[in-house]
N, C-alpha and C positions, 0 to 999 in steps of 0.2 A: 504494500500500500504506500502510495506517495501522497504528499500534501503540498499544495501550492499555496503560498501566502502572498496575497496581493498587498502592495504598499507596506511591506514590513518597515522599510525606511521612509522617512519623510523626504520631501523634495530638498529641504535644507541639508539633511544628512547625506543624501546622494551627492549634492553639489560639493559638500566638504570632503567627502571621500575622493571625488574626482580631483579636487584641488590637491589633496594630500598625495595622490598618485603621481602628480607632477613634481612634487617636492621630495618625496621619500626616495631613498636609495633602494634599488631593486637588484636582486642577485639571481643567478641561474636556479631555476626551479628544481633541478635535480639535486640540490643541496638537501632536500627533505626526502628524496627517494632516488638515491644514486644508482640503484640496481635496475631501474626501469629505463631501458634504452629508448622507449617511445615518448618519454616525457620531454617536451621542449616548450618551456614557458619561463616566465620570470615571476619571482615572488618578493614581497617586501622584506627588506633586511630587518630582522627583529632587533638588531643592535642599533638601528637608527632611532634617535630620540622621539621622532614623530610617529613611530610605529604604534606606540601605546595609545595615541588618540584614535587611530583607525580601529584598534581593538575595542576601545571603550564605546565608540559609536555603534558598532554592530552588536556588541554585548547588551547595551542598553535597549536596543530595538528588540532583540530576542526576549529579554526579560519582561518587557511590557506587553508582549504579544500573547493574548489568551490562546490563540490557535497553536502557537509554538509550544506553550507550556502544557497544554492538554494533550497534544499529539505526542510530544517527545517525553513528557514526564521526566525532565532532566535532573540528573544527579550531579553531573559535571559537564562543562562545555569547554572544549579546547579554545585557546585564544584565536579568534577569527583572523585569517591571513589573506591580505590582498594579493591576488594573482593576476598577472597581465599576459595577454597573448597578442603578439604582433603578426602580420601576414606570414603565413607558412608555419606558424607554431601550432602545436596540438599536444594532447595528452592521450596517447593510445590506450587501448583496452587494458584495464587493470582492476584489481580489487584493492580496496583500502585496507591498510594495516589493521589487524585486530586490536593490537595494543600500541598505544602512542605514548612515547616518553614525554612527560611534562615535569621538568625539574627532577626531583628525586622520586616521583610517583609515576604510575602508568595509568592511562585512561583507556578503557575498553570502548571501542567504537561500535555503538549499536546503530546510530543514525549518522548520515552525512548530510550536510547542508550547503547549498550554493546560494549566495545572495548576489543577484545581478545588479551591477552598478552602472555599466555602460548602457546607453540607449541602444536597443537592438537594431535600430536603423543605422547606427554608426559603424557597424561591422558586418561583414558577410561570412557565413559559415560560423564555426565556433559553438555549435549547438552541444549541449550536454546530452549524450545518447546513453540511455540505460537499457541494457539487454536482459530479456527474460525469455529463456528458451530460444526459439528461432525468430523471435520478434524483438523489435527495439522501439523505444519511444524517445523522441527528441524534444528537448526543452530549451527555450530561449526567451526568458522572461523580460518584462518591461523593467526599466530602472526602478530599483527599490523592491522588486518582487523576490521571493525566495522559494526554493524547492527543497523539500526534505524527502529522503529516501533511505531504505535500509543499507547500511554499509556493506552488507553481504553481497550486494548485487555487482555484476560485471558492468562496467560503464567506461565511457571515454568522452573526451572533448574533441570533436572533429576539427580538422584543420581550419584555421581562420584564413579566408581568401583575401580579405581587404579590411582596412580599418583596425581598430583596437578593441579587444574584449577585456573588460575589467570586471572581476568578480571578487567576492570575499568568501572563503570557504572555512568550514569548521566541522567538528565531529562531536557527537554527543554520546555520553554514557547515560543511559536511562536507569531509573529506579526499577523498571521492569525489563528484564533481559530479553525475554521471549517476545518476538515481534507480534505473533498472533495474539497473545495475551494482552499486550500493550494496545493493540488496535481494538480489542473488545472493550477495554476501559474507555478508550477514546470515543467509541460509538455511543456508549452509555452517557458519557459526558455531553456529547452533542445532543442526544435526545433530551437530557435534562435542561440544557441551555435553550433548546428550541421549543420544547413542549411543557417544560416544568410548570410555568405559570397557568397553563390551561388544565393541569391535573388537579384533582382533589388533593388536599394537603396530605391525607393519609397515604395515598398512592405515591405522591412525590417523596414522602419520608421513606417508604419502603424501597423505592428506587435508589435513594441515597444510601440506604443501608447496604444494598447490593454493591454499589460502586465502592464504598469505603472498605467493605470486607474483601473485595477482590484486590484492592490496593494492598491491604494488609497481607493477604495470602501470597501475592505474587512479587511484591517489592523486596528489593535487597537494601540493606543498610550500609 
């Protein structure tokens, strides 16, 4: 199951990230995945003092998003990383690392997230293609949109033919490890949000008991 979040970032946040991309120092993207010979992009240098602001902008947007919080049920979120693709750049088919080193700790990647910063009209190609069996789905969101998908999926960024693709990527460790269980809780949350006020209070309370008990049963601490 995938989740597309429209307008995760405000117009002002998109503009600031675009400004920062012109000021930040970028390094070879293979610094974070040197074994992947198909990775050809650039990523913000975490040693650049301005990097922290780009992280804070995206983190703040994720934290205030009800859709993100209820879909991901996040336990930990990796620092979002600005990634840039120029013409000819791509990130071939790959699986995201299961465990990501963050300082002295490791984060388990349950969900991956791409936040689109560039206007889709500003570049050709560069779609995020997620493969499932013999089918693939391509995503190219508007500026400020985000797409969440299971980190277990095979995916790629197809070659950029013209223009510049700017995104922010991150990985989420969820309180609920199992994707199927997590989506069941999400669906119940959606029903409660959409229909809760139309329910009799007794039925709404019973639904909430089920939601909370599933969280207790399936969540890790």
